[in-house]
Structures are given as structure tokens and as C-alpha cells.
C-alpha positions in Angstrom: 17.8 3.4 -29.6 17.6 3.0 -25.9 15.1 5.1 -23.8 15.5 6.1 -20.2 12.6 5.3 -17.8 11.2 8.8 -17.0 7.5 8.7 -16.1 6.2 6.9 -13.1 2.4 6.9 -12.6 0.8 6.2 -9.3 1.5 7.2 -5.7 5.0 7.5 -4.4 5.4 6.1 -0.9 7.8 7.3 1.8 7.7 4.2 4.0 9.6 1.0 4.8 9.0 -2.4 3.2 7.2 -5.2 5.1 9.6 -6.2 7.8 10.5 -6.8 11.5 11.9 -3.9 13.5 13.7 -3.4 16.8 13.2 0.1 18.1 13.6 2.2 21.2 10.8 4.7 22.0 11.7 7.5 24.5 9.2 10.0 25.9 11.1 13.0 27.5 9.2 15.3 29.8 10.5 18.7 30.9 8.6 19.9 34.0 8.4 23.3 35.7 6.5 23.3 39.0 6.5 22.0 42.6 6.4 18.3 43.1 4.1 15.5 41.9 3.8 12.5 39.6 3.3 12.3 35.9 1.2 9.3 34.8 1.8 8.4 31.2 -1.5 7.3 29.7 -0.5 6.3 26.2 2.6 4.5 25.2 3.5 1.4 23.0 1.3 -1.6 23.9 2.0 -5.3 23.5 -0.1 -6.9 20.7 0.2 -9.9 18.4 2.5 -8.0 16.1 4.2 -5.9 18.7 6.2 -6.8 21.9 6.9 -4.0 24.3 9.0 -3.6 27.5 8.8 -0.2 29.2 10.2 1.5 32.2 7.7 2.7 34.8 4.8 4.9 33.5 4.8 6.7 36.9 7.4 9.5 36.8 7.9 11.5 40.0 9.3 15.1 40.0 11.6 16.6 41.0 13.9 16.1 39.2 12.4 18.1 36.4 13.8 16.2 33.4 12.2 12.8 33.2 11.9 10.1 30.6 10.1 6.9 29.9 11.8 4.3 27.7 10.2 1.5 25.8 11.9 -1.3 23.8 9.6 -2.2 20.9 9.8 -5.2 18.6 7.4 -5.5 15.6 6.7 -8.5 13.4 4.3 -9.0 10.4 2.0 -11.3 12.4 -1.8 -11.3 12.5 -3.9 -11.3 15.6 -6.8 -13.8 15.8 -8.4 -12.4 19.0 -11.8 -11.1 17.8 -13.3 -8.0 19.4 -16.4 -6.0 18.5 -16.3 -2.2 18.3 -19.3 0.0 18.3 -19.9 2.8 15.8 -19.2 6.1 17.6 -19.7 9.7 16.8 -16.3 9.9 15.0 -17.4 7.1 12.7 -20.9 8.4 11.9 -22.6 7.6 8.6 -25.0 9.6 6.4 -27.5 8.0 4.0 -25.3 9.0 1.1 -22.3 7.3 2.8 -24.2 4.1 3.4 -25.3 4.1 -0.3 -21.7 4.5 -1.3 -20.5 1.7 1.0 -23.1 -0.6 -0.4 -21.9 0.0 -3.9 -18.3 -0.8 -2.8 -19.2 -3.8 -0.8 -17.9 -7.2 -1.9 -18.3 -10.8 -0.8 -15.4 -10.5 1.7 -14.3 -7.9 4.2 -10.8 -7.8 2.6 -12.0 -7.0 -0.9 -14.5 -4.5 0.6 -11.7 -2.8 2.4 -9.7 -2.7 -0.8 -12.6 -1.1 -2.7 -13.2 1.5 0.0 -9.5 2.3 0.3 -9.3 2.8 -3.4 -12.3 5.2 -3.4 -10.8 7.2 -0.5 -7.4 7.5 -2.2 -9.1 8.7 -5.4 -11.6 11.1 -3.9 -10.0 12.6 -0.8 -7.2 15.2 -0.5 -4.6 14.9 2.2 -4.5 18.3 3.9 -2.2 18.8 6.8 -4.2 21.9 7.8 -6.7 19.5 9.3 -4.1 18.0 11.7 -5.0 20.1 14.8 -8.7 19.0 15.1 -10.1 15.6 14.4 -13.3 15.7 12.2 -16.0 13.0 12.1 -16.4 10.7 9.2 -19.5 12.5 7.8 -17.7 15.8 8.0 -14.7 14.3 6.1 -17.1 12.8 3.5 -18.5 16.3 2.9 -15.3 18.2 2.7 -13.2 15.4 1.0 -10.2 16.6 3.0 -8.3 15.5 6.0 -5.2 13.8 7.5 -4.7 10.2 8.7 -7.3 10.6 11.5 -10.0 11.8 9.1 -9.2 9.2 6.4 -9.2 6.4 9.0 -12.5 7.5 10.5 -14.2 7.7 7.1 -12.8 4.2 6.2 -14.1 2.7 9.4 -17.5 4.3 9.0 -17.9 3.0 5.4 -16.8 -0.6 6.1 -18.8 -0.9 9.4 -21.9 0.4 7.7 -22.0 -2.8 5.5 -21.5 -5.1 8.5 -17.8 -5.8 8.6 -15.8 -5.3 11.8 -12.9 -2.8 11.9 -11.1 -0.7 14.5 -8.9 2.4 14.9 -5.2 2.2 15.8 -3.4 5.2 17.3 0.3 5.3 17.5 3.5 6.6 15.9 4.9 5.9 12.4 7.9 6.9 10.3 7.1 8.8 7.2 8.7 11.5 4.9 8.5 14.1 7.7 10.1 11.7 10.3 8.4 10.1 13.3 4.9 11.5 13.9 1.6 10.6 15.7 -0.3 8.5 13.3 -3.6 6.6 12.8 -4.5 3.6 10.7 -7.2 0.9 10.7 -7.4 -2.8 11.2 -10.1 -4.9 9.5 -11.3 -8.3 10.7 -10.9 -10.8 7.8 -10.6 -14.5 7.4 -6.9 -14.0 8.2 -7.5 -12.2 11.5 -6.9 -8.5 12.1 -5.2 -7.0 9.1 -3.7 -3.5 9.0 -4.9 -0.9 6.4 -3.0 2.3 6.3 -4.6 4.4 3.6 -2.2 7.4 3.8 0.8 5.0 3.5 -0.8 2.9 0.8 -0.5 -0.4 2.8 -3.4 -2.9 2.6 -3.5 -6.1 4.7 -0.3 -5.1 6.5 1.6 -2.1 8.0 5.4 -1.8 7.8 7.5 -2.5 10.9 7.9 1.2 11.8 4.2 1.4 12.9 4.1 1.5 16.7 0.6 1.0 18.2 -0.4 2.9 21.3 -4.1 2.0 21.4 -6.8 0.1 19.5 -10.3 1.6 19.9 -13.5 2.4 18.0 -12.0 5.7 17.1 -11.3 9.1 18.6 -8.4 11.3 19.5 -5.1 10.7 21.3 -3.9 11.9 24.7 -0.4 11.0 25.6 -0.1 11.8 29.3 -1.9 12.9 32.4 -0.5 14.4 35.6 -1.2 14.8 39.3 0.8 17.4 41.2 1.1 20.0 44.0 1.0 23.7 43.1 1.5 25.1 39.6 2.9 23.0 36.8 4.0 23.3 33.1 5.1 20.3 31.0 6.7 20.0 27.6 7.2 16.6 26.0 9.6 15.4 23.3 9.2 12.0 21.6 12.2 10.2 20.1 12.3 6.9 18.3 15.4 5.1 17.2 15.4 2.1 14.8 18.0 -0.4 16.2 17.5 -3.0 13.5 15.1 -3.6 10.5 14.8 -6.9 8.6 13.0 -6.4 5.3 11.0 -9.2 3.8 11.3 -9.3 0.1 8.8 -10.1 -2.6 10.5 -12.3 -5.2 9.2 -11.8 -8.8 10.0 -11.5 -12.5 8.5 -9.0 -15.0 8.3 -10.3 -18.6 7.5 -8.7 -22.0 8.5 -10.3 -25.3 10.0 -8.4 -28.2 7.4 -6.6 -30.2 6.7 -5.2 -33.6 5.0 -1.8 -33.7 1.2 -1.0 -33.8 0.0 -4.0 -31.7 -0.8 -5.2 -28.2 0.8 -7.9 -26.2 0.7 -9.3 -22.6 3.0 -8.1 -19.9 3.3 -10.6 -17.1 4.5 -10.4 -13.5 5.2 -13.6 -11.6 5.6 -12.8 -7.9 5.6 -14.9 -4.7 3.7 -13.7 -1.6 5.5 -15.4 1.3 2.7 -14.7 3.8 -0.3 -16.9 4.6 -2.7 -14.0 4.0 -3.6 -11.6 1.2 -1.8 -8.3 1.0 -2.4 -5.3 -1.3 0.0 -2.7 -2.8 -0.3 0.6 -4.6 0.7 0.0 -8.2 3.3 2.3 -9.7 3.9 2.0 -13.4 7.1 3.2 -15.0 6.8 4.0 -18.7 8.9 6.1 -21.1 7.2 9.4 -21.9 8.6 9.8 -25.4 6.9 6.8 -26.9 3.1 6.2 -27.0 3.2 3.1 -24.9 0.3 2.4 -22.6 -1.1 -0.2 -20.2 -4.8 -1.0 -20.6 -7.0 -1.4 -17.5 -4.0 -1.0 -15.1 -5.4 -1.3 -11.5 -4.5 1.2 -8.8 -4.2 -1.5 -6.1 -2.8 -5.0 -6.8 -3.8 -7.8 -4.4 -1.5 -10.8 -3.9 -2.9 -14.1 -2.8 -0.8 -16.3 -0.5 1.9 -18.1 -2.5 2.6 -17.7 -6.2 0.7 -15.0 -8.2 0.6 -14.3 -11.9 -0.5 -10.8 -12.9 -1.1 -9.8 -16.5 -1.6 -6.5 -18.2 -2.3 -5.6 -21.9 0.5 -3.5 -23.3 -0.2 -1.3 -26.3 2.7 -0.1 -28.5 2.8 2.5 -31.3 3.5 2.1 -35.0 7.3 2.3 -35.6 8.8 3.8 -38.7 10.8 1.5 -41.0 14.5 1.6 -40.2 13.9 2.4 -36.5 14.1 0.0 -33.5 14.1 0.7 -29.8 15.0 -1.0 -26.5 12.2 0.1 -24.1 12.5 -0.1 -20.3 9.4 -0.7 -18.2 8.7 -1.2 -14.5 6.0 -2.1 -12.1 6.2 -1.1 -8.4 4.2 -2.8 -5.7 4.5 -0.3 -3.0 8.3 -0.1 -2.4 9.0 -3.4 -4.3 10.3 -2.7 -7.8 10.2 -5.1 -10.8 11.9 -4.0 -14.1 12.6 -5.3 -17.5 13.1 -4.1 -21.1 11.9 -5.2 -24.5 12.7 -4.7 -28.1 10.4 -2.7 -30.3 10.7 -2.6 -34.1 8.6 -2.0 -37.2 6.0 -4.5 -38.3 7.7 -7.3 -40.4 6.6 -7.2 -44.0 4.9 -10.5 -44.8 6.0 -12.4 -47.9 3.3 -13.5 -50.3 3.6 -17.3 -50.4 2.2 -19.4 -53.3 -1.2 -20.8 -52.7 -1.7 -24.5 -52.2 -3.5 -24.8 -55.6 -0.6 -23.1 -57.4 1.8 -25.5 -55.9 -0.3 -28.4 -57.0 -0.4 -27.2 -60.6 3.4 -26.7 -60.6 3.9 -30.2 -59.2 1.7 -31.7 -61.9 3.7 -30.0 -64.6 7.0 -31.3 -63.2 5.6 -34.8 -63.1 4.4 -34.5 -66.7 7.9 -33.4 -67.8 9.6 -36.2 -65.9 7.3 -38.8 -67.6 8.0 -37.3 -71.1 11.8 -37.4 -70.9 12.6 -40.3 -68.6 9.9 -42.9 -69.0 
């Protein structure tokens, strides 16, 4: 019997894979008023992973329909230019938060970031109702709700309270609802500044559709300012077009041997991380829901070291009735990377009772005795 893969456990992510993107960002402004100049304050900036070329940020009106165009290229490259960021009101910490951060602290900033990210993912609710007003980290810790701003501020507060450096990134990103203002974090590790986007489930990197506008200690976003004569009313419309996207694949193989029922075995994933730095992924496990098959101690976030990685899980299978056998599909997703296989499952083989060594010795002695009697 063959089963279909039905149940996926874990977080489903609406985002791109790791990659390099060529995009065009356009800010359109519709002005009603006399005359003046719009000064665009926030727009894509050039960083280590992002190259930007923009038209002028000074837009004179009339005319009353204006636009600023930026060509943006992103690449999965780390920045090694260290900067220190103070802890501000948006990233405040209570005594309870500091105690939590200390319990999650590890011997490296990367692993501490993974631990804190996992705690936030498991204990906070993403609530779009919080999108209009940015709350502080301590307020978010108390309510356990928020959007990307609140999640990022809480993440920064926790990791900075144990002495590691991190910063807030404001920009745009492409998600399930299209292009929207977004916030994520960067943590200073032995590999440089690494992106951590908790709401996208990306750890040690962000995908190529993340467009950075500002890197700060935290706060809110303001996209333009104006100087003018007389009365003025402005509406803005942001449009981003992906011109090209080159995905970087993870090459790997998932393996499970054929099994008999009522036992455990090892499931193995061999996967190659092409980057020179650690990256982490939300783990998504695909198991059939009509067989009692389970993975023991399956982590929520899987971290890949640079180069070749071997990841192992304990797979437990049920007892199978005699006369039945199954082909069971199973999959492991690392973010948007999917690895699949199938294995045979059959009843436990009935063991044959073999003669003991002493019984064989006695039989051999009798045969030798008979040989001596008749042929010697």
C-alpha cells in the first residue's frame, strides 16, 4: 500500500529562497498644492549586500505627479564593518526579560540569536492589528503580540541584554500579501552582520527580496518629508518589480532504510551549505497522518555549518499486521528547500530457532562415530 504525504508540521513560509535579485523600486507621489520640493528621506541604501542607484531624492512640484526610481541589486554577502548601537526606549528590558535572555544565552552570538528567535516564534502571536503603532520591547513581552516591528524590537532587547551587538533594519520585503514595509534584525557574529528575520523564519540570512532603507538601533519609519509654499496634500504609492532572481540551491539527500514494524531507526539528511557562514532554517516535517509514525526530538530550527552537514533524527514506526506492507513517503523542509524520500514498512520478520552450538557438536560426534563404525 502506498500513502500520500498529507500532514506537514512546522511553519509554512511565503518567501523566496536564498538568492540574488535585480529589482526596480519606484515611489510615486501625487501632490495637491501650490509649489515646492519633496525631499524623500527614506529609500533603498547601498550596503554590503545591496547596491542601489536612484534618481534624485529632490522632487520639485509642479508637476503634481512625481516619482523616484531606484535600481536595486541584492546578494547574499555579509558586511564586516562593525558598528555599535545603543539600547533605546524601543528596545527596553525588564528584569524578567533579562532573566529570560540569560537562560537563552549561549557561547556565541549566533546560537544565542537562534535560541531567542525560537523562543519568540513559540511564545508570540503575529497580530496585524498592532501594525499601526510600534510598541516597545517590554510592552511586546507583556502582551506577547505584535508584528515585525514588535518582534524585532523584542529580539534586539533580549540579545543586547546579554552583551551581543545587534541592529534594526527598516525596509520593504515581499511576503504573502505582496510588497510591504518590513523590519528585521542583524546580529554581529564571527561571520559579520547576519540577517535574522523572525517573521519570515530566516536565520543568518534574508532572501533577496529584502530591500533595506535604514539600519538603526530601532524605532519607526518615515518615508518622506516636504518643504512647500501654501497648502499641500500628498499621497504616495510604492511599487517594486523583480527584474531577475537567481536562487541558490541547497543540495542534499534524505535517507531512510526499509523497516520492519514496531521499532525505531535513523533518518539521515546529508546537505551542503555553500556559504562560508552558518545559516538556520525553520524545519517542516512531512509525515502521513494515517500511520503512527513520529520523529523523536525533532528541532524547530536547524542550523547548517559551512560545507557538508549530516543531520539525524530518530524515526519511530508502529507495529504492522502480518500480511500488510506499506511504502511510506516522508519529507523534511528547510525553509523553502524540500528533501523527500520513501521507505518500505512491513511486519517484523519471524526469527527462526537455530540449533545451539552444543546441539550441533553432539550431532557431529554421532556422525563421526557412525562413519568410524562402517568405513574404518
